[in-house]
DOSE-655765 format. One record per residue (C-alpha): residue number from 1; residue in one letter; x, y, z. Coordinates in nm, 4 decimals. Example, Ala and Ser with C-alpha at 12.3 -4.5 7.8 and 13.67 -1.06 7.14 Angstrom:
+-----+------+----------+----------+----------+
:  nr : rest :       xx :       yy :       zz :
+-----+------+----------+----------+----------+
:   1 :    A :   1.2300 :  -0.4500 :   0.7800 :
:   2 :    S :   1.3670 :  -0.1060 :   0.7140 :
+-----+------+----------+----------+----------+
REM end
This chain:
+-----+------+----------+----------+----------+
:  nr : rest :       xx :       yy :       zz :
+-----+------+----------+----------+----------+
:   1 :    M :   1.3151 :   0.4844 :  -2.5836 :
:   2 :    Y :   0.9879 :   0.6748 :  -2.5371 :
:   3 :    K :   0.7902 :   0.4138 :  -2.7316 :
:   4 :    T :   0.9440 :   0.1352 :  -2.5235 :
:   5 :    L :   0.8750 :   0.3260 :  -2.2003 :
:   6 :    K :   0.5165 :   0.3905 :  -2.3064 :
:   7 :    T :   0.4667 :   0.0187 :  -2.3708 :
:   8 :    L :   0.6091 :  -0.0672 :  -2.0281 :
:   9 :    I :   0.3888 :   0.1908 :  -1.8549 :
:  10 :    I :   0.0765 :   0.0576 :  -2.0241 :
:  11 :    S :   0.1699 :  -0.2959 :  -1.9217 :
:  12 :    A :   0.2334 :  -0.1911 :  -1.5623 :
:  13 :    A :  -0.0907 :   0.0049 :  -1.5489 :
:  14 :    M :  -0.2768 :  -0.3074 :  -1.6516 :
:  15 :    A :  -0.1142 :  -0.4848 :  -1.3589 :
:  16 :    V :  -0.2743 :  -0.2565 :  -1.1001 :
:  17 :    T :  -0.6223 :  -0.2866 :  -1.2474 :
:  18 :    A :  -0.6318 :  -0.6589 :  -1.3314 :
:  19 :    M :  -0.6700 :  -0.9619 :  -1.1059 :
:  20 :    S :  -0.3995 :  -1.2269 :  -1.0887 :
:  21 :    V :  -0.3477 :  -1.4108 :  -1.4141 :
:  22 :    V :  -0.3018 :  -1.7364 :  -1.2268 :
:  23 :    P :  -0.6284 :  -1.9376 :  -1.2058 :
:  24 :    Q :  -0.7445 :  -2.0656 :  -0.8697 :
:  25 :    T :  -0.8229 :  -2.4331 :  -0.8281 :
:  26 :    A :  -1.1494 :  -2.5505 :  -0.6787 :
:  27 :    A :  -1.1320 :  -2.5772 :  -0.3028 :
:  28 :    A :  -1.2406 :  -2.8817 :  -0.1077 :
:  29 :    Q :  -1.5940 :  -2.8704 :   0.0261 :
:  30 :    D :  -1.4818 :  -2.8455 :   0.3891 :
:  31 :    L :  -1.2888 :  -2.5193 :   0.3382 :
:  32 :    T :  -1.4311 :  -2.2011 :   0.4905 :
:  33 :    K :  -1.4912 :  -1.9394 :   0.2229 :
:  34 :    I :  -1.3802 :  -1.5813 :   0.2904 :
:  35 :    R :  -1.3436 :  -1.2734 :   0.0730 :
:  36 :    V :  -1.0453 :  -1.0374 :   0.0994 :
:  37 :    G :  -1.0325 :  -0.6909 :  -0.0600 :
:  38 :    Y :  -0.6942 :  -0.5778 :  -0.1901 :
:  39 :    I :  -0.5015 :  -0.3779 :  -0.4499 :
:  40 :    P :  -0.3144 :  -0.6164 :  -0.6862 :
:  41 :    V :   0.0358 :  -0.4677 :  -0.6479 :
:  42 :    G :   0.3624 :  -0.5885 :  -0.4982 :
:  43 :    V :   0.2958 :  -0.4435 :  -0.1535 :
:  44 :    Y :   0.0212 :  -0.7006 :  -0.0999 :
:  45 :    S :   0.1821 :  -0.9897 :  -0.2858 :
:  46 :    Y :   0.1934 :  -1.1959 :   0.0341 :
:  47 :    L :  -0.1749 :  -1.2684 :  -0.0335 :
:  48 :    W :  -0.0823 :  -1.4242 :  -0.3682 :
:  49 :    R :   0.1973 :  -1.6217 :  -0.2061 :
:  50 :    A :  -0.0293 :  -1.7548 :   0.0708 :
:  51 :    R :  -0.2783 :  -1.8685 :  -0.1931 :
:  52 :    D :  -0.0318 :  -2.0053 :  -0.4502 :
:  53 :    A :   0.1797 :  -2.1909 :  -0.1924 :
:  54 :    G :  -0.1317 :  -2.3558 :  -0.0457 :
:  55 :    Y :  -0.1040 :  -2.1849 :   0.2923 :
:  56 :    F :  -0.4662 :  -2.0701 :   0.2887 :
:  57 :    E :  -0.5880 :  -2.4166 :   0.1947 :
:  58 :    D :  -0.3686 :  -2.5736 :   0.4644 :
:  59 :    A :  -0.5399 :  -2.3386 :   0.7113 :
:  60 :    G :  -0.8821 :  -2.4613 :   0.6017 :
:  61 :    L :  -0.9637 :  -2.1495 :   0.4006 :
:  62 :    E :  -1.0873 :  -2.0830 :   0.0501 :
:  63 :    V :  -0.9865 :  -1.7217 :  -0.0101 :
:  64 :    E :  -1.1354 :  -1.5072 :  -0.2842 :
:  65 :    L :  -0.9130 :  -1.2070 :  -0.3524 :
:  66 :    V :  -1.1304 :  -0.9151 :  -0.4609 :
:  67 :    T :  -0.9684 :  -0.6276 :  -0.6508 :
:  68 :    M :  -1.0709 :  -0.2909 :  -0.5075 :
:  69 :    A :  -0.9534 :   0.0701 :  -0.5267 :
:  70 :    G :  -0.8214 :   0.0983 :  -0.1719 :
:  71 :    G :  -0.9172 :   0.1402 :   0.1911 :
:  72 :    G :  -1.1876 :   0.3960 :   0.1120 :
:  73 :    E :  -1.3772 :   0.1224 :  -0.0728 :
:  74 :    I :  -1.2618 :  -0.1737 :   0.1350 :
:  75 :    I :  -1.3556 :  -0.0503 :   0.4829 :
:  76 :    P :  -1.7243 :   0.0109 :   0.3916 :
:  77 :    A :  -1.7301 :  -0.3381 :   0.2353 :
:  78 :    L :  -1.5963 :  -0.4820 :   0.5613 :
:  79 :    Q :  -1.8686 :  -0.2923 :   0.7465 :
:  80 :    S :  -2.1403 :  -0.4361 :   0.5240 :
:  81 :    G :  -2.0092 :  -0.7908 :   0.5580 :
:  82 :    S :  -1.9344 :  -0.8373 :   0.1874 :
:  83 :    L :  -1.5673 :  -0.8793 :   0.2817 :
:  84 :    Q :  -1.4169 :  -1.0501 :   0.5854 :
:  85 :    F :  -1.0667 :  -0.9019 :   0.5516 :
:  86 :    G :  -0.9143 :  -0.6217 :   0.3468 :
:  87 :    I :  -0.6039 :  -0.4093 :   0.3133 :
:  88 :    S :  -0.5778 :  -0.0509 :   0.4341 :
:  89 :    D :  -0.3146 :   0.2080 :   0.5008 :
:  90 :    A :  -0.2757 :   0.3433 :   0.8528 :
:  91 :    L :  -0.4773 :   0.6585 :   0.7975 :
:  92 :    G :  -0.7652 :   0.4568 :   0.6544 :
:  93 :    V :  -0.7926 :   0.2754 :   0.9859 :
:  94 :    L :  -0.7448 :   0.5884 :   1.1962 :
:  95 :    N :  -1.0036 :   0.7820 :   0.9958 :
:  96 :    A :  -1.2482 :   0.4916 :   1.0261 :
:  97 :    R :  -1.1975 :   0.4771 :   1.4020 :
:  98 :    N :  -1.2451 :   0.8516 :   1.4234 :
:  99 :    A :  -1.5836 :   0.7986 :   1.2538 :
: 100 :    G :  -1.6833 :   0.5277 :   1.5010 :
: 101 :    I :  -1.6111 :   0.2343 :   1.2669 :
: 102 :    P :  -1.4326 :  -0.0520 :   1.4541 :
: 103 :    A :  -1.1722 :  -0.1244 :   1.1845 :
: 104 :    T :  -0.8816 :  -0.3161 :   1.3389 :
: 105 :    Y :  -0.5550 :  -0.4480 :   1.2017 :
: 106 :    V :  -0.5116 :  -0.8231 :   1.2245 :
: 107 :    S :  -0.1711 :  -0.7856 :   1.0555 :
: 108 :    F :   0.0054 :  -0.4483 :   1.0475 :
: 109 :    N :   0.2885 :  -0.5664 :   0.8287 :
: 110 :    F :   0.4245 :  -0.3507 :   0.5442 :
: 111 :    A :   0.6963 :  -0.0869 :   0.5744 :
: 112 :    Q :   0.9567 :   0.0905 :   0.3701 :
: 113 :    T :   1.3034 :   0.2046 :   0.4687 :
: 114 :    E :   1.5794 :   0.4280 :   0.3352 :
: 115 :    E :   1.7371 :   0.1132 :   0.1916 :
: 116 :    S :   1.4155 :  -0.0060 :   0.0239 :
: 117 :    P :   1.1779 :   0.2840 :  -0.0503 :
: 118 :    V :   0.8768 :   0.2122 :  -0.2705 :
: 119 :    H :   0.7500 :   0.5713 :  -0.2996 :
: 120 :    A :   0.9294 :   0.8598 :  -0.4716 :
: 121 :    A :   0.8551 :   1.2174 :  -0.5778 :
: 122 :    L :   0.9179 :   1.2405 :  -0.9532 :
: 123 :    T :   0.9354 :   1.5184 :  -1.2101 :
: 124 :    F :   1.0278 :   1.5731 :  -1.5751 :
: 125 :    D :   1.0799 :   1.9476 :  -1.5171 :
: 126 :    P :   1.4561 :   2.0244 :  -1.5244 :
: 127 :    E :   1.4067 :   2.3405 :  -1.3188 :
: 128 :    I :   1.2800 :   2.1425 :  -1.0184 :
: 129 :    T :   1.5687 :   1.9945 :  -0.8208 :
: 130 :    G :   1.4217 :   1.9366 :  -0.4747 :
: 131 :    P :   1.1208 :   1.9853 :  -0.2491 :
: 132 :    A :   1.2122 :   2.3480 :  -0.1753 :
: 133 :    D :   1.1362 :   2.4296 :  -0.5424 :
: 134 :    L :   0.7722 :   2.3244 :  -0.5112 :
: 135 :    A :   0.6256 :   2.6460 :  -0.3702 :
: 136 :    G :   0.3568 :   2.7594 :  -0.6119 :
: 137 :    K :   0.3716 :   2.4328 :  -0.8079 :
: 138 :    S :   0.1257 :   2.1472 :  -0.8620 :
: 139 :    V :   0.1815 :   1.8180 :  -0.6816 :
: 140 :    A :  -0.0148 :   1.4950 :  -0.7227 :
: 141 :    T :  -0.0760 :   1.2017 :  -0.4910 :
: 142 :    N :  -0.3115 :   0.9129 :  -0.5589 :
: 143 :    L :  -0.5669 :   1.0340 :  -0.3023 :
: 144 :    S :  -0.6093 :   1.3113 :  -0.0476 :
: 145 :    F :  -0.5988 :   1.2618 :   0.3299 :
: 146 :    N :  -0.4233 :   0.9248 :   0.3014 :
: 147 :    T :  -0.0674 :   0.8245 :   0.3915 :
: 148 :    D :   0.0743 :   0.9416 :   0.0552 :
: 149 :    W :  -0.0847 :   1.2871 :   0.0783 :
: 150 :    T :   0.0164 :   1.3245 :   0.4437 :
: 151 :    M :   0.3788 :   1.2246 :   0.3843 :
: 152 :    M :   0.4113 :   1.4434 :   0.0750 :
: 153 :    R :   0.2960 :   1.7418 :   0.2807 :
: 154 :    A :   0.5294 :   1.6538 :   0.5688 :
: 155 :    W :   0.8228 :   1.6171 :   0.3263 :
: 156 :    M :   0.7589 :   1.9599 :   0.1739 :
: 157 :    R :   0.6885 :   2.1198 :   0.5112 :
: 158 :    N :   1.0268 :   1.9933 :   0.6340 :
: 159 :    A :   1.1859 :   2.1694 :   0.3348 :
: 160 :    G :   1.0250 :   2.4987 :   0.4339 :
: 161 :    V :   0.7573 :   2.5047 :   0.1628 :
: 162 :    D :   0.4450 :   2.7125 :   0.2299 :
: 163 :    L :   0.1817 :   2.4457 :   0.1642 :
: 164 :    D :  -0.0873 :   2.7073 :   0.1053 :
: 165 :    T :   0.0879 :   2.7917 :  -0.2226 :
: 166 :    V :   0.0886 :   2.4322 :  -0.3512 :
: 167 :    Q :  -0.1881 :   2.2995 :  -0.5756 :
: 168 :    F :  -0.2550 :   1.9405 :  -0.4681 :
: 169 :    Q :  -0.4195 :   1.7052 :  -0.7147 :
: 170 :    E :  -0.5458 :   1.3481 :  -0.7059 :
: 171 :    I :  -0.4155 :   1.1296 :  -0.9900 :
: 172 :    P :  -0.4297 :   0.7465 :  -0.9911 :
: 173 :    F :  -0.0868 :   0.5828 :  -0.9886 :
: 174 :    P :  -0.1116 :   0.4415 :  -1.3440 :
: 175 :    E :  -0.1862 :   0.7898 :  -1.4845 :
: 176 :    M :   0.0814 :   0.9828 :  -1.2969 :
: 177 :    L :   0.3743 :   0.9549 :  -1.5368 :
: 178 :    A :   0.1769 :   1.0736 :  -1.8367 :
: 179 :    S :   0.0490 :   1.3696 :  -1.6347 :
: 180 :    A :   0.3992 :   1.4641 :  -1.5223 :
: 181 :    R :   0.5483 :   1.4239 :  -1.8694 :
: 182 :    S :   0.2776 :   1.6422 :  -2.0270 :
: 183 :    G :   0.3247 :   1.9129 :  -1.7659 :
: 184 :    A :  -0.0321 :   1.8795 :  -1.6364 :
: 185 :    V :   0.1268 :   1.8451 :  -1.2943 :
: 186 :    T :   0.4801 :   1.9356 :  -1.1830 :
: 187 :    V :   0.5545 :   1.6537 :  -0.9395 :
: 188 :    V :   0.3912 :   1.3188 :  -0.8699 :
: 189 :    G :   0.4178 :   1.0954 :  -0.5669 :
: 190 :    A :   0.4553 :   0.7597 :  -0.7412 :
: 191 :    V :   0.4884 :   0.4048 :  -0.6110 :
: 192 :    E :   0.6640 :   0.0998 :  -0.7504 :
: 193 :    P :   0.6688 :  -0.0250 :  -1.0236 :
: 194 :    F :   0.6029 :   0.3227 :  -1.1655 :
: 195 :    V :   0.9095 :   0.4691 :  -0.9920 :
: 196 :    T :   1.1386 :   0.2263 :  -1.1743 :
: 197 :    L :   0.9577 :   0.2888 :  -1.5045 :
: 198 :    A :   0.9854 :   0.6661 :  -1.4626 :
: 199 :    K :   1.3581 :   0.6561 :  -1.3914 :
: 200 :    A :   1.4099 :   0.4480 :  -1.7055 :
: 201 :    G :   1.2227 :   0.7155 :  -1.9000 :
: 202 :    G :   1.4322 :   1.0076 :  -1.7805 :
: 203 :    A :   1.2363 :   1.1297 :  -1.4788 :
: 204 :    T :   1.4231 :   1.2925 :  -1.1916 :
: 205 :    V :   1.3738 :   1.1458 :  -0.8454 :
: 206 :    L :   1.3491 :   1.4484 :  -0.6165 :
: 207 :    G :   1.3369 :   1.2348 :  -0.3052 :
: 208 :    H :   1.1674 :   0.9494 :  -0.1255 :
: 209 :    F :   0.8947 :   1.1391 :   0.0504 :
: 210 :    F :   0.8027 :   0.8612 :   0.2935 :
: 211 :    T :   1.1427 :   0.7486 :   0.4164 :
: 212 :    E :   1.2999 :   1.0959 :   0.4210 :
: 213 :    V :   1.0360 :   1.1886 :   0.6777 :
: 214 :    K :   1.0634 :   0.8642 :   0.8768 :
: 215 :    S :   1.2554 :   0.5410 :   0.8277 :
: 216 :    P :   1.1447 :   0.2747 :   0.8768 :
: 217 :    V :   0.7808 :   0.3701 :   0.8410 :
: 218 :    V :   0.5122 :   0.1026 :   0.8759 :
: 219 :    L :   0.2083 :   0.2047 :   0.6772 :
: 220 :    S :  -0.0327 :  -0.0756 :   0.5898 :
: 221 :    G :  -0.1645 :  -0.4244 :   0.6490 :
: 222 :    V :  -0.4793 :  -0.6362 :   0.6697 :
: 223 :    V :  -0.7913 :  -0.5131 :   0.8474 :
: 224 :    A :  -1.1197 :  -0.6588 :   0.9727 :
: 225 :    M :  -1.4091 :  -0.5338 :   1.1824 :
: 226 :    M :  -1.3597 :  -0.5951 :   1.5547 :
: 227 :    P :  -1.7058 :  -0.7477 :   1.6195 :
: 228 :    W :  -1.6465 :  -0.9965 :   1.3359 :
: 229 :    I :  -1.2989 :  -1.0803 :   1.4684 :
: 230 :    E :  -1.4391 :  -1.1514 :   1.8146 :
: 231 :    E :  -1.6932 :  -1.3932 :   1.6676 :
: 232 :    N :  -1.4340 :  -1.5628 :   1.4431 :
: 233 :    Q :  -1.1121 :  -1.5698 :   1.6410 :
: 234 :    D :  -0.9988 :  -1.9158 :   1.5249 :
: 235 :    L :  -1.0583 :  -1.8253 :   1.1621 :
: 236 :    T :  -0.8735 :  -1.4963 :   1.2078 :
: 237 :    V :  -0.5759 :  -1.6737 :   1.3649 :
: 238 :    A :  -0.5687 :  -1.9235 :   1.0774 :
: 239 :    F :  -0.5765 :  -1.6457 :   0.8185 :
: 240 :    V :  -0.2988 :  -1.4462 :   0.9852 :
: 241 :    E :  -0.0806 :  -1.7555 :   1.0252 :
: 242 :    A :  -0.1154 :  -1.8237 :   0.6520 :
: 243 :    I :  -0.0038 :  -1.4755 :   0.5480 :
: 244 :    D :   0.2725 :  -1.4836 :   0.8091 :
: 245 :    K :   0.4105 :  -1.7943 :   0.6361 :
: 246 :    A :   0.4122 :  -1.6017 :   0.3070 :
: 247 :    I :   0.5890 :  -1.3052 :   0.4659 :
: 248 :    T :   0.8449 :  -1.5390 :   0.6223 :
: 249 :    D :   0.9104 :  -1.6809 :   0.2748 :
: 250 :    F :   0.9667 :  -1.3308 :   0.1345 :
: 251 :    N :   1.2036 :  -1.2371 :   0.4145 :
: 252 :    G :   1.3957 :  -1.5630 :   0.3759 :
: 253 :    D :   1.4393 :  -1.5149 :   0.0016 :
: 254 :    P :   1.3290 :  -1.1871 :  -0.1645 :
: 255 :    Q :   1.3403 :  -1.3623 :  -0.5018 :
: 256 :    I :   1.0277 :  -1.5516 :  -0.3929 :
: 257 :    A :   0.8520 :  -1.2158 :  -0.3660 :
: 258 :    R :   0.9722 :  -1.1119 :  -0.7117 :
: 259 :    D :   0.8680 :  -1.4454 :  -0.8626 :
: 260 :    T :   0.5266 :  -1.4137 :  -0.6968 :
: 261 :    I :   0.4751 :  -1.0641 :  -0.8369 :
: 262 :    D :   0.5924 :  -1.1758 :  -1.1805 :
: 263 :    A :   0.3528 :  -1.4724 :  -1.1821 :
: 264 :    N :   0.0512 :  -1.2693 :  -1.0743 :
: 265 :    T :   0.0809 :  -0.9429 :  -1.2682 :
: 266 :    K :   0.1581 :  -0.8143 :  -1.6154 :
: 267 :    I :   0.4421 :  -0.5944 :  -1.4930 :
: 268 :    P :   0.7374 :  -0.6386 :  -1.7331 :
: 269 :    P :   0.9784 :  -0.8987 :  -1.5876 :
: 270 :    E :   1.2771 :  -0.6641 :  -1.6118 :
: 271 :    V :   1.0914 :  -0.4115 :  -1.3945 :
: 272 :    V :   0.9924 :  -0.6774 :  -1.1398 :
: 273 :    Q :   1.3561 :  -0.7789 :  -1.1012 :
: 274 :    T :   1.4829 :  -0.4248 :  -1.0323 :
: 275 :    M :   1.1946 :  -0.2491 :  -0.8516 :
: 276 :    E :   1.2161 :  -0.1813 :  -0.4789 :
: 277 :    L :   1.0075 :  -0.4189 :  -0.2690 :
: 278 :    G :   0.9867 :  -0.2536 :   0.0702 :
: 279 :    V :   0.9870 :  -0.4771 :   0.3768 :
: 280 :    W :   0.7354 :  -0.6964 :   0.5563 :
: 281 :    D :   0.7216 :  -0.7887 :   0.9250 :
: 282 :    T :   0.5002 :  -1.0348 :   1.1103 :
: 283 :    D :   0.5424 :  -0.8717 :   1.4526 :
: 284 :    V :   0.5097 :  -0.4935 :   1.4358 :
: 285 :    D :   0.4837 :  -0.2977 :   1.7612 :
: 286 :    P :   0.1382 :  -0.1301 :   1.7734 :
: 287 :    N :   0.3115 :   0.1843 :   1.8995 :
: 288 :    E :   0.4344 :   0.2357 :   1.5420 :
: 289 :    M :   0.0830 :   0.3742 :   1.4840 :
: 290 :    Q :   0.1669 :   0.6752 :   1.7029 :
: 291 :    F :   0.3535 :   0.8334 :   1.4127 :
: 292 :    W :   0.0355 :   0.8303 :   1.2038 :
: 293 :    V :  -0.1759 :   0.9608 :   1.4910 :
: 294 :    D :   0.0626 :   1.2547 :   1.5232 :
: 295 :    A :   0.0820 :   1.3085 :   1.1449 :
: 296 :    A :  -0.2970 :   1.3038 :   1.1131 :
: 297 :    S :  -0.3291 :   1.5477 :   1.4026 :
: 298 :    V :  -0.0941 :   1.7925 :   1.2282 :
: 299 :    E :  -0.3279 :   1.7851 :   0.9263 :
: 300 :    G :  -0.6362 :   1.8312 :   1.1441 :
: 301 :    M :  -0.7729 :   1.4844 :   1.0729 :
: 302 :    L :  -0.7805 :   1.3555 :   1.4306 :
: 303 :    G :  -0.8878 :   1.5187 :   1.7494 :
: 304 :    A :  -0.9479 :   1.2453 :   2.0046 :
: 305 :    E :  -0.7092 :   1.0237 :   2.1971 :
: 306 :    T :  -0.6474 :   0.6927 :   2.0217 :
: 307 :    D :  -0.5854 :   0.3568 :   2.1925 :
: 308 :    L :  -0.2885 :   0.2237 :   1.9966 :
: 309 :    E :  -0.3037 :  -0.1261 :   2.1432 :
: 310 :    D :  -0.6638 :  -0.1583 :   2.0300 :
: 311 :    L :  -0.5744 :  -0.0743 :   1.6699 :
: 312 :    V :  -0.3777 :  -0.3967 :   1.6214 :
: 313 :    W :  -0.5607 :  -0.7109 :   1.7339 :
: 314 :    T :  -0.3917 :  -0.9906 :   1.9248 :
: 315 :    P :  -0.5635 :  -1.3221 :   2.0042 :
: 316 :    S :  -0.6949 :  -1.3688 :   2.3569 :
: 317 :    K :  -0.4861 :  -1.6057 :   2.5640 :
+-----+------+----------+----------+----------+
REM end
């Protein structure tokens, strides 16, 4: 079992560091070329669907999907103009705004719910049975000061844990399970497909640290710089309409999402078919950002008033 699990974990880890295995065809000369920064995991698979189904091409766009580490790398690339669009979690946008960077959602679209959680707190330590047991222990999230770190802290705070006693660590998602199994860290905040892999390998799910704090919780989407959006409104509308078509496909038939993930990653097919997907929405209320403003304020990351309507762009009439 362990050898099989190890093979699956290695395969899944390759999936989050490799580009799509599906080659892109040459675009017609009249297509507008844009570059989009993303993490190649299921959360952002609507980008693959929009490309593979021809929705980008139908919109007059030739889209290059650029693999990047996350919002911390993507937002500076948007600033420099090397990307036109990119993905980011909510705190990436709020932190950028707090620093005077005009990062703006053009599509605030991904959420998870109690029925479809994609994050879970995992352990291989039989003495740990819930968040209340984590005082004095080590806990890992993929980064600090992002949505994962913030929700992990909120989840433990709600359980009465003194956070000053917890040793927080940063461990990339693909490395988390090995770290937890070896005892290098007590608990990890993992995301799919690693949650499904860990459960198959005997890990205990202590809880779903996002959705046990708030459900549903909208946490990420596609971002651009506001000055660029204002100069390219038609292009922005075309891009958003293309990904909205992909999201509509996923919501109409979740198997399309699974097939898209399977075709564009090296995640084992049996994991793709059982992993949680989360949910996508093409029309999220900008006021959903208030939760993240409040959560960031609790952690001392924000101090100024934030215009929620301005964080999610809508085309001018």
